[in-house]
C-alpha positions in Angstrom: 77.6 93.0 146.2 80.0 95.7 145.2 80.1 97.2 141.7 83.7 95.9 141.3 82.7 92.3 142.3 79.8 92.4 139.9 82.0 93.5 137.1 84.5 90.8 137.8 81.8 88.1 137.8 80.4 89.5 134.5 83.9 89.4 132.9 84.4 85.8 134.2 81.0 84.7 132.8 81.7 86.4 129.5 85.1 84.6 129.3 83.5 81.3 130.1 80.9 81.8 127.4 83.5 82.8 124.8 85.6 79.8 125.7 82.6 77.5 125.3 81.8 79.1 122.0 85.4 78.6 120.7 85.4 74.9 121.9 82.2 74.2 120.0 83.3 76.1 116.9 82.6 75.5 114.1 79.1 74.3 114.4 78.4 74.5 110.7 80.1 75.0 107.3 82.9 77.5 106.9 83.3 79.8 103.9 86.8 80.7 102.7 86.7 83.8 100.5 89.4 84.2 97.9 89.1 87.7 96.4 90.5 86.6 93.0 89.5 84.3 90.2 89.9 80.5 90.5 93.1 78.9 89.4 95.8 81.5 90.1 97.6 83.2 92.9 96.1 82.6 96.3 93.4 80.2 95.0 95.4 76.9 94.9 96.9 77.6 98.3 93.5 78.3 99.8 92.1 75.1 98.4 95.0 73.0 99.6 94.7 74.4 103.1 90.9 74.3 103.2 90.8 70.6 102.4 93.0 69.9 105.4 90.9 72.2 107.7 87.8 70.4 106.7 89.3 67.2 108.1 90.3 69.0 111.4 87.0 70.8 111.9 84.7 67.9 110.8 82.7 70.5 108.8 82.6 71.5 105.1 85.1 74.2 104.3 84.0 75.8 101.0 86.2 78.1 98.9 84.3 80.9 97.2 86.0 83.1 94.6 84.7 86.7 94.7 87.0 88.5 92.2 87.2 92.1 91.2 88.3 95.5 92.3 91.9 94.4 92.9 90.7 92.1 95.7 88.5 94.7 97.4 85.1 93.0 96.5 86.0 89.8 98.3 87.7 91.6 101.2 84.7 93.8 101.7 82.4 90.8 101.7 84.4 89.3 104.6 84.6 92.7 106.4 80.8 93.0 106.4 80.1 89.3 107.2 78.9 88.1 110.7 81.8 88.0 113.1 81.3 84.3 114.0 84.5 82.9 112.4 82.5 81.1 109.7 83.6 83.5 107.0 87.3 83.7 106.4 89.4 85.8 104.0 92.4 84.3 102.4 93.9 87.3 100.9 96.8 88.5 98.7 98.7 91.6 99.6 96.8 94.3 97.7 93.4 94.3 99.4 94.8 94.4 102.9 97.9 96.6 102.9 98.4 98.3 99.4 95.1 99.5 98.0 94.3 101.8 100.9 97.3 103.9 100.0 96.2 104.9 96.5 92.5 104.1 96.1 90.4 107.2 96.5 87.4 105.3 98.0 87.2 101.9 99.6 84.0 100.3 101.0 85.9 98.9 104.0 89.0 99.9 106.1 91.3 96.9 106.3 92.9 98.2 109.5 89.5 98.6 111.3 87.2 96.0 109.6 89.5 93.0 109.4 91.3 91.1 112.1 94.7 89.6 111.1 94.9 85.9 112.0 98.0 84.4 110.5 100.4 84.4 107.5 99.7 81.6 105.0 102.8 81.9 102.8 105.5 84.2 101.5 106.2 84.1 97.7 109.2 85.9 96.2 109.0 87.5 92.9 111.6 86.8 90.2 112.7 89.5 87.8 112.6 88.0 84.4 113.3 88.9 80.8 113.1 87.3 77.4 116.3 85.3 76.4 116.7 87.6 73.4 117.4 90.7 75.7 121.1 91.7 76.1 121.3 91.6 79.9 121.9 88.4 81.8 121.8 89.6 85.4 120.7 92.6 87.4 124.0 94.4 87.2 124.0 94.3 83.4 120.3 95.4 83.4 121.2 98.5 85.5 124.1 99.4 83.3 122.0 99.0 80.2 119.2 101.1 81.7 121.6 103.9 82.7 123.0 104.0 79.1 119.6 104.1 77.6 117.2 105.8 80.1 113.4 105.5 79.5 113.8 102.8 76.9 113.4 99.6 78.9 109.8 98.6 79.4 108.5 96.6 82.4 105.3 94.7 82.7 103.0 94.6 85.7 99.6 93.1 86.4 98.2 96.6 87.0 98.9 100.0 88.7 99.6 99.7 92.4 100.0 95.9 92.3 103.0 94.3 94.1 104.7 93.7 90.7 104.4 97.4 89.9 105.7 98.4 93.3 108.6 96.0 93.0 109.7 97.6 89.7 109.3 101.1 91.3 111.6 99.9 94.2 114.1 98.7 91.5 114.0 102.1 89.8 114.5 104.0 93.1 117.4 101.9 94.4 119.2 101.5 91.1 118.5 105.1 90.1 117.3 104.1 86.7 114.3 105.2 84.7 112.0 102.5 83.1 108.7 102.6 81.2 105.7 101.0 82.9 103.4 98.8 80.8 100.4 97.8 83.0 98.3 94.8 82.1 94.9 93.6 83.4 96.3 90.6 85.3 99.3 88.4 85.6 98.5 86.1 82.6 98.7 88.7 79.8 101.8 90.3 81.3 103.6 87.0 81.3 102.4 86.2 77.8 104.0 89.4 76.5 107.2 88.8 78.5 107.4 85.3 76.8 106.8 86.9 73.4 109.4 89.6 74.0 106.9 92.4 73.5 107.9 93.9 76.9 111.5 93.9 78.2 111.4 92.9 81.9 108.9 92.2 84.6 108.4 90.8 88.1 106.5 87.5 88.2 105.6 85.2 91.1 108.2 82.4 91.4 105.5 79.6 91.0 104.3 81.3 87.8 107.8 82.1 86.4 109.7 78.9 87.4 108.4 76.6 84.6 109.2 79.2 82.0 112.7 79.7 83.5 113.4 75.9 83.5 112.2 75.6 79.9 114.4 78.5 78.8 111.5 80.6 77.7 112.4 83.3 80.2 115.7 84.4 81.7 115.9 85.0 85.5 117.7 88.2 86.6 117.2 87.9 90.3 114.8 87.2 93.2 113.0 89.9 95.0 113.6 88.4 98.5 116.8 88.7 100.4 117.1 85.0 100.8 117.6 82.2 98.2 114.5 80.1 97.5 115.0 76.3 97.9 112.8 75.9 94.8 115.3 77.9 92.7 118.7 77.8 94.4 120.5 79.0 91.3 118.6 82.4 91.1 120.5 84.9 93.2 118.6 87.6 95.3 118.6 91.0 93.8 120.0 92.2 97.1 123.4 90.6 96.1 123.7 93.2 93.4 125.5 96.5 94.1 123.0 99.3 94.6 120.3 96.8 95.5 121.6 95.7 98.9 118.3 96.7 100.6 116.0 95.2 98.0 113.5 93.0 99.8 109.9 92.7 98.6 107.7 89.7 98.5 104.1 88.8 97.7 102.3 87.1 100.6 99.0 85.5 101.4 97.3 86.0 104.8 94.2 85.0 106.7 91.8 87.5 108.1 88.3 87.4 109.7 85.8 90.2 110.5 87.2 92.5 113.2 84.5 91.6 115.7 85.3 87.9 115.7 86.1 86.6 119.3 89.8 86.2 119.8 89.4 82.7 121.0 87.8 81.7 117.7 90.5 83.6 115.7 93.2 81.9 117.8 91.7 78.5 117.1 91.7 79.3 113.3 95.4 80.4 113.6 96.4 77.3 115.5 94.7 74.9 113.1 96.1 76.7 110.0 99.6 76.5 111.5 99.1 72.8 112.1 98.1 72.4 108.4 101.1 74.4 107.2 103.4 72.1 109.2 102.0 68.9 107.7 104.8 67.4 105.7 102.8 66.9 102.5 101.5 70.5 102.6 104.9 71.9 103.4 106.5 69.9 100.6 103.9 71.0 98.0 104.2 74.7 98.9 108.0 74.7 99.0 108.3 73.0 95.6 106.2 75.9 94.2 108.6 78.4 95.7 106.3 79.3 98.6 107.6 79.7 102.2 104.9 78.5 104.7 104.1 81.0 107.4 104.0 80.2 111.1 102.9 83.4 112.8 100.8 84.0 115.9 98.1 86.6 115.7 100.2 89.3 117.4 103.2 88.5 115.1 101.0 88.7 112.0 99.5 92.0 113.2 103.0 93.5 113.5 104.0 92.0 110.1 100.9 93.5 108.5 101.6 96.9 109.9 105.2 96.9 108.7 104.2 95.7 105.2 101.5 98.4 105.0 104.2 101.0 105.8 106.6 99.6 103.3 104.2 99.5 100.5 102.7 102.8 101.5 106.1 104.5 101.3 106.6 103.1 97.8 103.2 104.4 96.7 103.8 107.8 98.1 107.3 108.0 96.7 106.2 107.1 93.2 103.0 109.2 93.5 100.8 106.4 92.4 97.1 107.3 92.2 94.0 105.4 91.1 92.9 106.2 87.6 
């Protein structure tokens, strides 16, 4: 038997084994790792999707919160987990495309140790302010900031977070100077926005929308280029002169350890896409201002790479470094 024929037979056998493995997967409980605390951000989306996946897979799908390190503790846990598809990361943006650009040391390399599976949702930010502030839209804010540079404060949930980078993008495109006030998380930053202790800030639409509807916060514009069906009266910042190229969103994605067989990863992607297309799931997400994702593995890989470059360029331009 020739060496070429032996190699072909080996590859065929390997493909058959992997196909059989994918068809029988999962043979046991699946862990979904959320690298943040329970209750906020990606957590409710992960729990909603996991409940449906348990029905499809006929196995328990258990959500585990492993918070800390701006998402890196949970992401590292998945990166170092067995590559059998039974440990899945449902991540926010920071731990997979942002942190690597400013953190001096990371215990994993997201580009090497994690395999992108699919996009869960996109979530626009909304630029908000206290109703007592003298600007009612982005144009008025820019004019005010230019007349009084270095006086307007903006809240973020920490240095290098998407909220911080969105404000940096605003400064760069509008050519204004603002004062950064970082907080340890979203909740305290929103609390001080509500109290008027800080002037403006970007908040996730699901977080900000109840306060906007109640009149406790004033919306100045969406961070996405398109209008959100959940808030059709809030215009995109990109409609404002000087901000025509403004487009930055938070998103949640699904990753597995890099060595996970493609057939298993593809099954995970296919089943999650099916869940996101369920009418009740889609309706729940869209009412919260989230846009369900429907990306193949290759599409999500391209998307992840482009987002990494976008956020990396902002970090570099603003010279953001880990304290």
